[in-house]
DRENVOPA-890042 format. One record per residue (C-alpha): residue number from 1; residue in three letters; x, y, z; chain. Coordinates in Angstrom, 2 decimals, decimal comma, always signed. Layout:
# residues N
@seq NUM; type ala; c1 X; c2 Y; c3 Z; mol A
...
//
This chain:
# residues 333
@seq 1; type unk; c1 +116,87; c2 -154,27; c3 +55,35; mol A
@seq 2; type unk; c1 +116,59; c2 -150,52; c3 +54,86; mol A
@seq 3; type unk; c1 +117,48; c2 -149,06; c3 +51,45; mol A
@seq 4; type unk; c1 +117,04; c2 -145,81; c3 +49,53; mol A
@seq 5; type unk; c1 +115,08; c2 -146,70; c3 +46,40; mol A
@seq 6; type unk; c1 +113,12; c2 -145,25; c3 +43,54; mol A
@seq 7; type unk; c1 +110,05; c2 -146,94; c3 +42,10; mol A
@seq 8; type unk; c1 +109,61; c2 -144,99; c3 +38,88; mol A
@seq 9; type unk; c1 +111,50; c2 -142,58; c3 +36,67; mol A
@seq 10; type unk; c1 +110,44; c2 -139,00; c3 +37,43; mol A
@seq 11; type unk; c1 +111,93; c2 -135,54; c3 +37,91; mol A
@seq 12; type unk; c1 +111,05; c2 -135,42; c3 +41,61; mol A
@seq 13; type unk; c1 +109,29; c2 -137,16; c3 +44,52; mol A
@seq 14; type unk; c1 +110,27; c2 -140,66; c3 +43,42; mol A
@seq 15; type unk; c1 +112,97; c2 -141,48; c3 +45,99; mol A
@seq 16; type unk; c1 +111,93; c2 -143,21; c3 +49,22; mol A
@seq 17; type unk; c1 +113,32; c2 -145,30; c3 +52,05; mol A
@seq 18; type unk; c1 +112,08; c2 -148,87; c3 +51,75; mol A
@seq 19; type unk; c1 +112,32; c2 -152,16; c3 +53,60; mol A
@seq 20; type unk; c1 +113,58; c2 -154,71; c3 +51,10; mol A
@seq 21; type unk; c1 +114,80; c2 -158,32; c3 +51,48; mol A
@seq 22; type unk; c1 +118,44; c2 -158,83; c3 +52,35; mol A
@seq 23; type unk; c1 +120,13; c2 -159,85; c3 +49,08; mol A
@seq 24; type unk; c1 +121,50; c2 -163,29; c3 +48,32; mol A
@seq 25; type unk; c1 +124,82; c2 -163,78; c3 +46,57; mol A
@seq 26; type unk; c1 +126,07; c2 -165,87; c3 +43,66; mol A
@seq 27; type unk; c1 +129,24; c2 -168,01; c3 +43,84; mol A
@seq 28; type unk; c1 +131,44; c2 -165,19; c3 +42,51; mol A
@seq 29; type unk; c1 +130,02; c2 -162,43; c3 +44,72; mol A
@seq 30; type unk; c1 +130,48; c2 -161,08; c3 +48,23; mol A
@seq 31; type unk; c1 +127,88; c2 -159,61; c3 +50,57; mol A
@seq 32; type unk; c1 +129,09; c2 -156,38; c3 +52,16; mol A
@seq 33; type unk; c1 +127,68; c2 -154,72; c3 +55,25; mol A
@seq 34; type unk; c1 +127,82; c2 -151,13; c3 +54,07; mol A
@seq 35; type unk; c1 +129,45; c2 -148,57; c3 +56,36; mol A
@seq 36; type unk; c1 +129,60; c2 -145,60; c3 +53,98; mol A
@seq 37; type unk; c1 +128,48; c2 -144,65; c3 +50,46; mol A
@seq 38; type unk; c1 +130,15; c2 -142,06; c3 +48,24; mol A
@seq 39; type unk; c1 +127,67; c2 -140,13; c3 +46,12; mol A
@seq 40; type unk; c1 +128,25; c2 -139,21; c3 +42,48; mol A
@seq 41; type unk; c1 +126,43; c2 -136,78; c3 +40,21; mol A
@seq 42; type unk; c1 +125,03; c2 -139,63; c3 +38,14; mol A
@seq 43; type unk; c1 +123,22; c2 -140,90; c3 +41,26; mol A
@seq 44; type unk; c1 +121,03; c2 -137,79; c3 +41,05; mol A
@seq 45; type unk; c1 +120,40; c2 -138,27; c3 +37,33; mol A
@seq 46; type unk; c1 +119,47; c2 -141,96; c3 +37,11; mol A
@seq 47; type unk; c1 +116,12; c2 -141,67; c3 +38,97; mol A
@seq 48; type unk; c1 +115,06; c2 -138,94; c3 +36,54; mol A
@seq 49; type unk; c1 +115,34; c2 -141,35; c3 +33,62; mol A
@seq 50; type unk; c1 +118,19; c2 -139,51; c3 +31,91; mol A
@seq 51; type unk; c1 +120,17; c2 -142,74; c3 +31,51; mol A
@seq 52; type unk; c1 +117,19; c2 -145,04; c3 +31,00; mol A
@seq 53; type unk; c1 +118,21; c2 -145,92; c3 +27,38; mol A
@seq 54; type unk; c1 +121,69; c2 -146,88; c3 +28,58; mol A
@seq 55; type unk; c1 +121,45; c2 -148,30; c3 +32,10; mol A
@seq 56; type unk; c1 +119,04; c2 -151,20; c3 +32,57; mol A
@seq 57; type unk; c1 +117,49; c2 -151,36; c3 +36,03; mol A
@seq 58; type unk; c1 +114,69; c2 -153,44; c3 +37,46; mol A
@seq 59; type unk; c1 +112,33; c2 -151,20; c3 +39,43; mol A
@seq 60; type unk; c1 +112,13; c2 -150,60; c3 +42,30; mol A
@seq 61; type unk; c1 +115,89; c2 -150,01; c3 +42,27; mol A
@seq 62; type unk; c1 +118,34; c2 -149,13; c3 +45,03; mol A
@seq 63; type unk; c1 +120,33; c2 -145,96; c3 +44,54; mol A
@seq 64; type unk; c1 +124,08; c2 -145,54; c3 +44,91; mol A
@seq 65; type unk; c1 +127,21; c2 -146,94; c3 +43,28; mol A
@seq 66; type unk; c1 +130,19; c2 -146,51; c3 +45,60; mol A
@seq 67; type unk; c1 +130,61; c2 -148,19; c3 +48,96; mol A
@seq 68; type unk; c1 +132,98; c2 -149,15; c3 +51,72; mol A
@seq 69; type unk; c1 +132,21; c2 -151,78; c3 +54,32; mol A
@seq 70; type unk; c1 +132,95; c2 -155,20; c3 +55,78; mol A
@seq 71; type unk; c1 +132,49; c2 -158,55; c3 +54,05; mol A
@seq 72; type unk; c1 +129,61; c2 -160,42; c3 +55,71; mol A
@seq 73; type unk; c1 +129,47; c2 -163,44; c3 +53,39; mol A
@seq 74; type unk; c1 +131,49; c2 -164,83; c3 +50,49; mol A
@seq 75; type unk; c1 +130,39; c2 -166,94; c3 +47,53; mol A
@seq 76; type unk; c1 +131,73; c2 -170,44; c3 +47,01; mol A
@seq 77; type unk; c1 +134,12; c2 -169,38; c3 +44,22; mol A
@seq 78; type unk; c1 +135,49; c2 -166,26; c3 +45,92; mol A
@seq 79; type unk; c1 +139,23; c2 -166,48; c3 +46,62; mol A
@seq 80; type unk; c1 +140,38; c2 -162,87; c3 +47,13; mol A
@seq 81; type unk; c1 +138,25; c2 -161,99; c3 +50,16; mol A
@seq 82; type unk; c1 +137,08; c2 -163,52; c3 +53,42; mol A
@seq 83; type unk; c1 +134,42; c2 -162,65; c3 +55,98; mol A
@seq 84; type unk; c1 +135,56; c2 -159,68; c3 +58,05; mol A
@seq 85; type unk; c1 +137,67; c2 -158,03; c3 +55,34; mol A
@seq 86; type unk; c1 +137,25; c2 -154,26; c3 +54,99; mol A
@seq 87; type unk; c1 +136,65; c2 -153,49; c3 +51,31; mol A
@seq 88; type unk; c1 +135,64; c2 -150,70; c3 +48,95; mol A
@seq 89; type unk; c1 +134,07; c2 -150,94; c3 +45,52; mol A
@seq 90; type unk; c1 +132,01; c2 -149,42; c3 +42,75; mol A
@seq 91; type unk; c1 +128,96; c2 -151,39; c3 +41,65; mol A
@seq 92; type unk; c1 +127,93; c2 -148,80; c3 +39,07; mol A
@seq 93; type unk; c1 +125,98; c2 -150,18; c3 +36,10; mol A
@seq 94; type unk; c1 +125,76; c2 -153,67; c3 +37,63; mol A
@seq 95; type unk; c1 +122,03; c2 -153,57; c3 +38,30; mol A
@seq 96; type unk; c1 +122,25; c2 -153,16; c3 +42,08; mol A
@seq 97; type unk; c1 +122,75; c2 -150,24; c3 +44,47; mol A
@seq 98; type unk; c1 +124,84; c2 -149,34; c3 +47,50; mol A
@seq 99; type unk; c1 +122,57; c2 -147,06; c3 +49,56; mol A
@seq 100; type unk; c1 +121,41; c2 -149,94; c3 +51,71; mol A
@seq 101; type unk; c1 +122,45; c2 -151,80; c3 +54,82; mol A
@seq 102; type unk; c1 +123,90; c2 -154,63; c3 +52,69; mol A
@seq 103; type unk; c1 +125,12; c2 -154,67; c3 +49,10; mol A
@seq 104; type unk; c1 +126,06; c2 -157,43; c3 +46,67; mol A
@seq 105; type unk; c1 +129,47; c2 -156,89; c3 +45,07; mol A
@seq 106; type unk; c1 +131,10; c2 -159,08; c3 +42,41; mol A
@seq 107; type unk; c1 +134,52; c2 -160,27; c3 +43,58; mol A
@seq 108; type unk; c1 +135,98; c2 -158,69; c3 +40,43; mol A
@seq 109; type unk; c1 +134,71; c2 -155,21; c3 +41,43; mol A
@seq 110; type unk; c1 +136,04; c2 -155,06; c3 +45,00; mol A
@seq 111; type unk; c1 +139,40; c2 -154,22; c3 +46,56; mol A
@seq 112; type unk; c1 +140,72; c2 -154,22; c3 +50,11; mol A
@seq 113; type unk; c1 +140,24; c2 -150,87; c3 +51,82; mol A
@seq 114; type unk; c1 +143,52; c2 -148,99; c3 +52,36; mol A
@seq 115; type unk; c1 +144,26; c2 -149,34; c3 +56,07; mol A
@seq 116; type unk; c1 +145,09; c2 -145,64; c3 +56,47; mol A
@seq 117; type unk; c1 +141,59; c2 -144,60; c3 +55,34; mol A
@seq 118; type unk; c1 +138,40; c2 -144,83; c3 +57,36; mol A
@seq 119; type unk; c1 +135,22; c2 -146,09; c3 +55,72; mol A
@seq 120; type unk; c1 +133,97; c2 -142,60; c3 +54,85; mol A
@seq 121; type unk; c1 +137,23; c2 -141,70; c3 +53,13; mol A
@seq 122; type unk; c1 +137,36; c2 -145,02; c3 +51,27; mol A
@seq 123; type unk; c1 +133,75; c2 -144,71; c3 +50,09; mol A
@seq 124; type unk; c1 +134,57; c2 -141,36; c3 +48,49; mol A
@seq 125; type unk; c1 +137,04; c2 -142,91; c3 +46,07; mol A
@seq 126; type unk; c1 +135,76; c2 -145,71; c3 +43,77; mol A
@seq 127; type unk; c1 +133,91; c2 -143,97; c3 +40,93; mol A
@seq 128; type unk; c1 +136,06; c2 -140,83; c3 +40,78; mol A
@seq 129; type unk; c1 +139,19; c2 -142,93; c3 +41,12; mol A
@seq 130; type unk; c1 +138,23; c2 -145,43; c3 +38,43; mol A
@seq 131; type unk; c1 +136,94; c2 -142,72; c3 +36,11; mol A
@seq 132; type unk; c1 +140,17; c2 -140,76; c3 +36,39; mol A
@seq 133; type unk; c1 +142,29; c2 -143,91; c3 +35,99; mol A
@seq 134; type unk; c1 +140,42; c2 -145,14; c3 +32,93; mol A
@seq 135; type unk; c1 +140,30; c2 -141,71; c3 +31,29; mol A
@seq 136; type unk; c1 +143,79; c2 -140,45; c3 +32,00; mol A
@seq 137; type unk; c1 +145,94; c2 -143,56; c3 +32,30; mol A
@seq 138; type unk; c1 +144,18; c2 -145,95; c3 +29,91; mol A
@seq 139; type unk; c1 +142,42; c2 -143,78; c3 +27,33; mol A
@seq 140; type unk; c1 +144,57; c2 -140,61; c3 +27,13; mol A
@seq 141; type unk; c1 +147,77; c2 -142,45; c3 +28,16; mol A
@seq 142; type unk; c1 +149,05; c2 -139,43; c3 +30,05; mol A
@seq 143; type unk; c1 +152,83; c2 -139,24; c3 +30,16; mol A
@seq 144; type unk; c1 +155,42; c2 -137,28; c3 +32,06; mol A
@seq 145; type unk; c1 +155,88; c2 -133,76; c3 +30,76; mol A
@seq 146; type unk; c1 +152,45; c2 -133,45; c3 +29,15; mol A
@seq 147; type unk; c1 +149,84; c2 -130,80; c3 +29,96; mol A
@seq 148; type unk; c1 +146,32; c2 -131,92; c3 +30,86; mol A
@seq 149; type unk; c1 +143,26; c2 -129,67; c3 +31,23; mol A
@seq 150; type unk; c1 +140,84; c2 -130,78; c3 +33,95; mol A
@seq 151; type unk; c1 +138,01; c2 -128,24; c3 +34,31; mol A
@seq 152; type unk; c1 +136,01; c2 -127,90; c3 +37,54; mol A
@seq 153; type unk; c1 +139,02; c2 -128,91; c3 +39,59; mol A
@seq 154; type unk; c1 +137,32; c2 -128,61; c3 +42,97; mol A
@seq 155; type unk; c1 +134,61; c2 -131,17; c3 +42,21; mol A
@seq 156; type unk; c1 +134,59; c2 -134,87; c3 +42,97; mol A
@seq 157; type unk; c1 +136,26; c2 -135,94; c3 +39,71; mol A
@seq 158; type unk; c1 +138,51; c2 -132,90; c3 +39,56; mol A
@seq 159; type unk; c1 +140,05; c2 -133,29; c3 +43,01; mol A
@seq 160; type unk; c1 +141,06; c2 -136,88; c3 +42,28; mol A
@seq 161; type unk; c1 +142,02; c2 -136,39; c3 +38,61; mol A
@seq 162; type unk; c1 +144,38; c2 -133,52; c3 +39,42; mol A
@seq 163; type unk; c1 +146,26; c2 -135,67; c3 +41,92; mol A
@seq 164; type unk; c1 +146,45; c2 -138,68; c3 +39,60; mol A
@seq 165; type unk; c1 +147,70; c2 -136,52; c3 +36,72; mol A
@seq 166; type unk; c1 +150,45; c2 -135,09; c3 +38,90; mol A
@seq 167; type unk; c1 +151,39; c2 -138,62; c3 +40,00; mol A
@seq 168; type unk; c1 +151,72; c2 -139,54; c3 +36,32; mol A
@seq 169; type unk; c1 +154,20; c2 -136,68; c3 +35,89; mol A
@seq 170; type unk; c1 +152,07; c2 -134,29; c3 +33,85; mol A
@seq 171; type unk; c1 +151,15; c2 -130,65; c3 +34,44; mol A
@seq 172; type unk; c1 +147,56; c2 -129,67; c3 +35,18; mol A
@seq 173; type unk; c1 +145,44; c2 -126,73; c3 +34,14; mol A
@seq 174; type unk; c1 +142,04; c2 -126,28; c3 +35,77; mol A
@seq 175; type unk; c1 +139,20; c2 -123,89; c3 +36,50; mol A
@seq 176; type unk; c1 +137,70; c2 -122,98; c3 +39,87; mol A
@seq 177; type unk; c1 +135,90; c2 -120,20; c3 +41,67; mol A
@seq 178; type unk; c1 +137,89; c2 -117,77; c3 +43,80; mol A
@seq 179; type unk; c1 +137,03; c2 -119,66; c3 +46,98; mol A
@seq 180; type unk; c1 +138,47; c2 -122,91; c3 +45,61; mol A
@seq 181; type unk; c1 +141,68; c2 -121,65; c3 +44,01; mol A
@seq 182; type unk; c1 +143,84; c2 -122,59; c3 +46,98; mol A
@seq 183; type unk; c1 +142,27; c2 -126,05; c3 +47,21; mol A
@seq 184; type unk; c1 +143,11; c2 -126,99; c3 +43,62; mol A
@seq 185; type unk; c1 +146,59; c2 -125,54; c3 +43,97; mol A
@seq 186; type unk; c1 +147,14; c2 -127,63; c3 +47,09; mol A
@seq 187; type unk; c1 +146,25; c2 -130,71; c3 +45,04; mol A
@seq 188; type unk; c1 +148,95; c2 -129,87; c3 +42,49; mol A
@seq 189; type unk; c1 +147,26; c2 -127,75; c3 +39,79; mol A
@seq 190; type unk; c1 +149,85; c2 -125,70; c3 +37,89; mol A
@seq 191; type unk; c1 +147,67; c2 -123,27; c3 +35,93; mol A
@seq 192; type unk; c1 +144,47; c2 -122,21; c3 +37,67; mol A
@seq 193; type unk; c1 +141,82; c2 -120,04; c3 +36,04; mol A
@seq 194; type unk; c1 +139,16; c2 -118,22; c3 +38,04; mol A
@seq 195; type unk; c1 +136,31; c2 -118,91; c3 +35,63; mol A
@seq 196; type unk; c1 +134,35; c2 -115,91; c3 +36,88; mol A
@seq 197; type unk; c1 +137,12; c2 -113,53; c3 +35,85; mol A
@seq 198; type unk; c1 +138,77; c2 -115,17; c3 +32,84; mol A
@seq 199; type unk; c1 +137,91; c2 -117,45; c3 +29,93; mol A
@seq 200; type unk; c1 +140,23; c2 -120,46; c3 +30,12; mol A
@seq 201; type unk; c1 +140,45; c2 -120,76; c3 +26,33; mol A
@seq 202; type unk; c1 +141,95; c2 -117,26; c3 +26,15; mol A
@seq 203; type unk; c1 +144,72; c2 -118,09; c3 +28,64; mol A
@seq 204; type unk; c1 +145,74; c2 -121,73; c3 +28,29; mol A
@seq 205; type unk; c1 +147,78; c2 -123,04; c3 +25,34; mol A
@seq 206; type unk; c1 +149,46; c2 -126,19; c3 +23,96; mol A
@seq 207; type unk; c1 +147,66; c2 -128,81; c3 +26,02; mol A
@seq 208; type unk; c1 +147,94; c2 -132,53; c3 +25,24; mol A
@seq 209; type unk; c1 +144,57; c2 -133,69; c3 +26,58; mol A
@seq 210; type unk; c1 +141,28; c2 -132,50; c3 +27,99; mol A
@seq 211; type unk; c1 +139,16; c2 -134,38; c3 +30,51; mol A
@seq 212; type unk; c1 +135,61; c2 -133,34; c3 +29,64; mol A
@seq 213; type unk; c1 +133,76; c2 -132,93; c3 +32,94; mol A
@seq 214; type unk; c1 +131,54; c2 -129,91; c3 +32,26; mol A
@seq 215; type unk; c1 +128,40; c2 -129,85; c3 +30,11; mol A
@seq 216; type unk; c1 +127,55; c2 -127,04; c3 +27,71; mol A
@seq 217; type unk; c1 +130,07; c2 -125,49; c3 +25,33; mol A
@seq 218; type unk; c1 +133,11; c2 -126,05; c3 +27,57; mol A
@seq 219; type unk; c1 +134,38; c2 -128,98; c3 +25,47; mol A
@seq 220; type unk; c1 +134,18; c2 -127,05; c3 +22,21; mol A
@seq 221; type unk; c1 +136,02; c2 -124,15; c3 +23,82; mol A
@seq 222; type unk; c1 +138,66; c2 -126,56; c3 +25,11; mol A
@seq 223; type unk; c1 +139,60; c2 -127,49; c3 +21,55; mol A
@seq 224; type unk; c1 +141,18; c2 -124,04; c3 +21,26; mol A
@seq 225; type unk; c1 +143,81; c2 -124,88; c3 +23,89; mol A
@seq 226; type unk; c1 +144,91; c2 -128,20; c3 +22,37; mol A
@seq 227; type unk; c1 +147,88; c2 -128,94; c3 +20,16; mol A
@seq 228; type unk; c1 +147,93; c2 -131,55; c3 +17,33; mol A
@seq 229; type unk; c1 +147,81; c2 -135,25; c3 +18,25; mol A
@seq 230; type unk; c1 +145,90; c2 -134,46; c3 +21,43; mol A
@seq 231; type unk; c1 +142,93; c2 -136,15; c3 +23,11; mol A
@seq 232; type unk; c1 +139,52; c2 -135,13; c3 +24,38; mol A
@seq 233; type unk; c1 +138,13; c2 -137,76; c3 +26,74; mol A
@seq 234; type unk; c1 +134,59; c2 -136,78; c3 +27,67; mol A
@seq 235; type unk; c1 +132,71; c2 -137,98; c3 +30,72; mol A
@seq 236; type unk; c1 +129,61; c2 -135,90; c3 +29,95; mol A
@seq 237; type unk; c1 +129,01; c2 -136,73; c3 +26,29; mol A
@seq 238; type unk; c1 +127,90; c2 -136,74; c3 +23,68; mol A
@seq 239; type unk; c1 +128,25; c2 -140,55; c3 +23,53; mol A
@seq 240; type unk; c1 +129,87; c2 -141,85; c3 +20,34; mol A
@seq 241; type unk; c1 +129,47; c2 -144,90; c3 +18,10; mol A
@seq 242; type unk; c1 +132,31; c2 -146,75; c3 +19,82; mol A
@seq 243; type unk; c1 +130,41; c2 -146,48; c3 +23,10; mol A
@seq 244; type unk; c1 +127,21; c2 -147,83; c3 +21,54; mol A
@seq 245; type unk; c1 +129,13; c2 -150,66; c3 +19,89; mol A
@seq 246; type unk; c1 +130,86; c2 -151,57; c3 +23,15; mol A
@seq 247; type unk; c1 +127,51; c2 -151,92; c3 +24,90; mol A
@seq 248; type unk; c1 +126,05; c2 -154,04; c3 +22,11; mol A
@seq 249; type unk; c1 +123,41; c2 -151,46; c3 +21,17; mol A
@seq 250; type unk; c1 +121,30; c2 -151,81; c3 +18,06; mol A
@seq 251; type unk; c1 +121,81; c2 -150,04; c3 +14,74; mol A
@seq 252; type unk; c1 +119,36; c2 -147,28; c3 +15,63; mol A
@seq 253; type unk; c1 +121,21; c2 -146,32; c3 +18,82; mol A
@seq 254; type unk; c1 +124,54; c2 -146,43; c3 +17,02; mol A
@seq 255; type unk; c1 +123,12; c2 -144,06; c3 +14,41; mol A
@seq 256; type unk; c1 +121,73; c2 -141,72; c3 +17,07; mol A
@seq 257; type unk; c1 +125,00; c2 -141,53; c3 +18,97; mol A
@seq 258; type unk; c1 +126,88; c2 -141,13; c3 +15,71; mol A
@seq 259; type unk; c1 +124,80; c2 -138,06; c3 +14,88; mol A
@seq 260; type unk; c1 +125,10; c2 -136,64; c3 +18,41; mol A
@seq 261; type unk; c1 +128,90; c2 -136,88; c3 +18,42; mol A
@seq 262; type unk; c1 +129,56; c2 -135,98; c3 +14,78; mol A
@seq 263; type unk; c1 +130,00; c2 -132,27; c3 +15,45; mol A
@seq 264; type unk; c1 +132,58; c2 -132,49; c3 +18,23; mol A
@seq 265; type unk; c1 +134,46; c2 -135,28; c3 +16,43; mol A
@seq 266; type unk; c1 +134,63; c2 -133,19; c3 +13,25; mol A
@seq 267; type unk; c1 +135,84; c2 -130,11; c3 +15,11; mol A
@seq 268; type unk; c1 +138,46; c2 -132,12; c3 +16,97; mol A
@seq 269; type unk; c1 +139,78; c2 -133,62; c3 +13,74; mol A
@seq 270; type unk; c1 +140,31; c2 -130,14; c3 +12,31; mol A
@seq 271; type unk; c1 +143,03; c2 -129,52; c3 +14,87; mol A
@seq 272; type unk; c1 +144,38; c2 -133,08; c3 +14,79; mol A
@seq 273; type unk; c1 +142,71; c2 -134,14; c3 +18,04; mol A
@seq 274; type unk; c1 +140,79; c2 -137,31; c3 +18,90; mol A
@seq 275; type unk; c1 +137,44; c2 -137,29; c3 +20,71; mol A
@seq 276; type unk; c1 +136,06; c2 -140,22; c3 +22,70; mol A
@seq 277; type unk; c1 +133,35; c2 -140,76; c3 +25,28; mol A
@seq 278; type unk; c1 +134,10; c2 -142,72; c3 +28,46; mol A
@seq 279; type unk; c1 +131,55; c2 -144,55; c3 +30,62; mol A
@seq 280; type unk; c1 +133,29; c2 -145,80; c3 +33,74; mol A
@seq 281; type unk; c1 +133,19; c2 -149,52; c3 +34,54; mol A
@seq 282; type unk; c1 +133,88; c2 -151,31; c3 +37,85; mol A
@seq 283; type unk; c1 +137,32; c2 -152,92; c3 +38,11; mol A
@seq 284; type unk; c1 +138,66; c2 -154,28; c3 +41,38; mol A
@seq 285; type unk; c1 +142,19; c2 -154,71; c3 +40,06; mol A
@seq 286; type unk; c1 +142,41; c2 -151,05; c3 +39,07; mol A
@seq 287; type unk; c1 +140,84; c2 -150,06; c3 +42,37; mol A
@seq 288; type unk; c1 +143,51; c2 -152,07; c3 +44,20; mol A
@seq 289; type unk; c1 +146,22; c2 -150,11; c3 +42,35; mol A
@seq 290; type unk; c1 +144,47; c2 -146,89; c3 +43,29; mol A
@seq 291; type unk; c1 +144,37; c2 -148,17; c3 +46,86; mol A
@seq 292; type unk; c1 +148,16; c2 -148,51; c3 +46,83; mol A
@seq 293; type unk; c1 +148,50; c2 -144,84; c3 +45,89; mol A
@seq 294; type unk; c1 +146,13; c2 -143,90; c3 +48,71; mol A
@seq 295; type unk; c1 +147,99; c2 -146,14; c3 +51,17; mol A
@seq 296; type unk; c1 +151,26; c2 -144,45; c3 +50,21; mol A
@seq 297; type unk; c1 +149,77; c2 -140,98; c3 +50,66; mol A
@seq 298; type unk; c1 +150,35; c2 -140,05; c3 +47,02; mol A
@seq 299; type unk; c1 +146,64; c2 -139,25; c3 +46,60; mol A
@seq 300; type unk; c1 +144,32; c2 -138,10; c3 +49,38; mol A
@seq 301; type unk; c1 +140,54; c2 -138,11; c3 +49,59; mol A
@seq 302; type unk; c1 +138,81; c2 -134,74; c3 +49,47; mol A
@seq 303; type unk; c1 +135,45; c2 -134,75; c3 +51,24; mol A
@seq 304; type unk; c1 +133,00; c2 -131,87; c3 +51,44; mol A
@seq 305; type unk; c1 +130,13; c2 -133,14; c3 +53,61; mol A
@seq 306; type unk; c1 +129,13; c2 -136,33; c3 +55,42; mol A
@seq 307; type unk; c1 +125,43; c2 -137,07; c3 +55,92; mol A
@seq 308; type unk; c1 +123,84; c2 -139,80; c3 +58,08; mol A
@seq 309; type unk; c1 +121,90; c2 -142,48; c3 +56,22; mol A
@seq 310; type unk; c1 +118,52; c2 -141,10; c3 +57,26; mol A
@seq 311; type unk; c1 +119,47; c2 -137,85; c3 +55,49; mol A
@seq 312; type unk; c1 +120,56; c2 -139,53; c3 +52,26; mol A
@seq 313; type unk; c1 +117,87; c2 -137,72; c3 +50,25; mol A
@seq 314; type unk; c1 +119,17; c2 -134,40; c3 +51,56; mol A
@seq 315; type unk; c1 +122,70; c2 -135,49; c3 +50,62; mol A
@seq 316; type unk; c1 +121,60; c2 -136,12; c3 +47,03; mol A
@seq 317; type unk; c1 +119,86; c2 -132,73; c3 +46,91; mol A
@seq 318; type unk; c1 +123,00; c2 -131,03; c3 +48,24; mol A
@seq 319; type unk; c1 +125,17; c2 -132,77; c3 +45,66; mol A
@seq 320; type unk; c1 +122,80; c2 -131,77; c3 +42,86; mol A
@seq 321; type unk; c1 +123,41; c2 -128,09; c3 +43,61; mol A
@seq 322; type unk; c1 +126,91; c2 -128,53; c3 +42,17; mol A
@seq 323; type unk; c1 +128,77; c2 -126,65; c3 +44,88; mol A
@seq 324; type unk; c1 +130,53; c2 -129,51; c3 +46,66; mol A
@seq 325; type unk; c1 +134,29; c2 -129,23; c3 +47,20; mol A
@seq 326; type unk; c1 +135,29; c2 -132,83; c3 +46,64; mol A
@seq 327; type unk; c1 +132,94; c2 -135,67; c3 +47,55; mol A
@seq 328; type unk; c1 +129,65; c2 -136,00; c3 +49,43; mol A
@seq 329; type unk; c1 +129,42; c2 -139,17; c3 +51,51; mol A
@seq 330; type unk; c1 +126,59; c2 -140,92; c3 +53,36; mol A
@seq 331; type unk; c1 +127,63; c2 -142,69; c3 +56,56; mol A
@seq 332; type unk; c1 +125,51; c2 -145,69; c3 +57,44; mol A
@seq 333; type unk; c1 +126,64; c2 -146,16; c3 +61,06; mol A
//
């Protein structure tokens, strides 16, 4: 079968289309004929080796994490799905990839595709949906009446996280360029800062949580808008000791991550805030709950561009520019 793979870690020229064997499944897995793949920023970073100490892959490796498609085969222990079911899933950090004609998906990672979404729309959801769910609902425990800061509101994570936060009953502050102000407002953002004209930390006040989605000094600046007993949940790092411990890393890695995160943790404590790093994990049950929100129209997919499979490399390059409004999706057929 055809797949988009990389054979070595390098900054460029390491991603190629390859013919690889069709995968075989274990008793608790399903084989999915992939119809569409949602791209995520981390898909552009993994081939460069940025996550090599964290994510273990056997090279050559297939790129991609999100998918939507039709079940082609089920393992002997699978009970939730049957051949012909339309499903969507994230297989991030599971050692396999989705940018291929077929993908292996653990039963525990998949959910039925909402019937009101096509495959492209469904493929745009899994990682941004699960990341937002795990960060806002599980980690920050967002409640009605709170104020949550979600920077870069027009991006893949931002467009979903804003909608989920509003569903949870909280108010949203975000940043966007002038051309994206109306988009983030249409998704429910209450306070919108044009980052080219204003510094968000000089305008926003008394927030209960920050979703860290932007690298650089944005997270440190965000501490200035928080009130006591607040949360910073970072998706961009630095990783902390709890993350290293959760992945069973050795003492050396725990020490390294402890040093990397010490500064932001110390600064957060000064204002009575808690810092933590979140690395999304696949969860079919959570994805099914997200699917119910999508089915009910309470959250809608936001898609910037759709590329055909033979232009998947161009799709990754486009995503890497950081200008996408919502998600970039590769359509297989």
